[in-house]
N, C-alpha and C positions, 0 to 999 in steps of 0.2 A: 075479148074471143074468137074475132074473127068476121064480128059484125059490127057497126058502128056504136058509138055511143051517144046517147040519148041526144044529144046537143050536136050531132055528126061531126064533130070535131077531130074525132078521132077514128083512124082504124088500127088496133093492134092484130098484125099480121100473125105476130109469135103466138099468139093467143096466151100469153102469160099473166093477163090481168094485174102486170106493173109496173104499168105507164101512169104515172099523174102530172096533169096540167096544173098549175098554181096560177093563177088571177093574169092568164092569156086573155089577151081581146081576139077570135076568130074571125075575119072578116066575111064579106059578099064573095070575094076572091079565090077565096079558100087557102087563107094564107095566116098564121099565128103573127099577130101584133106583138115584138119585146119594148119595154120602154127602160131598158137598161138598167132599171129597179133589180139589188138581187133577190129581192123573192119572187120572179118572176119569171119562169123558166118551164122545161119540160121533163121530168123524172124520169129518168128509164129507169130505175133503178137497180138489179145485181145481174142484171138479164144475156148485158154482153163479158161478161167472165167467160173465163177457157176460150177464146175466141182464139188462139193462136200467135204466134209469133210473125206472122205478117198482116197487115188489114188494110182493105182501104176504106176511108169514107168518103157520101158523096154531098153535095147539101149547093141548094140554092141560097142566095139570100142574098136585101138589098138595105143598107145601112144609113138608115137617115140621122146617125149624131151627132148635133151642134157640132162638137167637140172633134174635130176631122184626124186627129193625134191619136184617138180614143184608142184604148187598148181594151179588144171587144171580142167573145169570146164567141166562137160558132157552136164549142163541145167542151165540153171538158167533164173529167172524171177522174177518181181517184178516195183515196177512203177519208177524206173529211180533217186529216192532219196533217199529216210529213210528206205524203206518198201524195204526189197528184200530175196529169197530162192535161193538155189542151191542144184544140186547134184555134185559131182566132187570125185578125186581121189588126193593124193597127201598132202602137206603139207596145212592142216586149219587153218593157222593162227598160227599155236604152238597152240593150245589148247591141245595138247598133244606134244610129240616129238618124236610118232611113227605112228600118220592117217597113214592110207592106201588107205580108201575109204571112202566118210563121206553124210550126210543129214546135212541141215544147213536150217531151215525154221523160216520164219517171223521175220528177224534181229535178229535171236539166241534167240527163242522162245522153239525152238530145235535143240540142234546140239548134231548129234550121230555119230559116227565112229566106222568103226574095226581096231584096230593096230596092224597093223603088217609089221610097217615101210610105211616110205614116198613113197620108190621105188619100191614096193609090185608090181604094176601094170602100174610103168613107165617100162616097160620089153618088148618093141617092138613086145609084144604077142597080139594075138589075147583075147579078154575075153566077158562075156558075163554078162551082170550085171541087178538087179531087186530091184528098190527101192519103197519099202510099206511103207505110210504115212497116221498118224490117230491114235484118240482114242486108244491108246495099242493097236496100232497093226504097230509099227514103225519094220521095217528089212530091212538087206539089205542081197541079193544072188548076189554069186558071182562066174559063169558055174556051177550054178545045186545047190550050196549048199548056206545055212543058215551060216550068217556070224553073230557071238557075239558081241553086240553093246558095248559100253561105252557113255556114258550123259554129256559132260562138260557143259551144258545147259538143263534146261529141266528135263524130266522123260519121261520112256516109257507110260505116262499116259495123257499127256498135249495133249487138245484139240484145235488146230489150227483154228478151224471154216474151212472156204472155204480155203482148201489148195492151191490155186491160185490166186485167188484176196484178203485174209485176210481183206473184208471189205473196198479195197480200190480202187482206178478210174485209169483207165490207165495203169493196170499192164499184161505187154507186157513179151513172152518166147520167148527167146532165146537158140538154141543149139550151144554149143562150144562157150558158152558167157554169161554175165549176164549183164542187163542195169540199172549195177548200179557202182560207183565208178571207172568211167572212162573204165568199162566191165574188169577188172583188173583179169586173171584166163584164159586167152584164151587157147583152147584147141590146142595141137600140137598132130597131127596123121590123124586116118581117126574114124568118126562114123557114119556109112552105114545105118543104121536100130534104129530109135526112135519110140517107142510105149508108149503111155498113157492110163491108163483102169482111172474109175470113179471106184473104185470096189479095192479090194484087190486080187492080183491073188494066187492061194492057192499054197503049196510047191509043189505039185503034178505039175500043171499047170504049174510053172516055169521051173520045171524039165523037162517036153516035149517039151516047147519053146526051151529049149537051146540044147536038143538033135536033135531037129527039126533041127536044122543051124548049129552045132558042123563041123560036115562033110565040110559045105561049107569054114568054116574058119579053118580048120587042126587042131582043141584039139579032 
């Protein structure tokens, strides 16, 4: 509620008291350490519903997965049943043979990928990623640069409606996991910062945010 938890690992600026951290290590470098287990993630509850039909998600991450083709979720959301969405790196169920980083929305209404090989960001190095989602607005930036996207489902003009709730009840969001399919795709590595914006970040804003913290992560 605007103050740190008594472990000083979490600061909930929204003040909703609905965030749960489940079995994660918090390192001395102020990073959450995910081990790939489906039961270890950050649960944001339902506070991101009604965010709108244009959303940007920004995160810093470092994958330490031993399987360099691993399907790893940076963030996922859904109702735990038939509707789900996620952003992540690696092999997005082989829609292509070389996805590096992807957006998957509303049970595959839109699946957009940058294709540079499954292992590209499973490199034990820090990266900054921004995912922009909305009608005619789908973009993925990595380390400050926009990446060309391929669409295995939908296209750049599809309007998903409300990105986080997509007309469904009881939609929850999770960092490092997704509330669907047994939570397959648990992240292995560190995700110290995640930010959600109810608008499109511009290319200049993405570059500014990247440059502001790149020194901290040695990029």
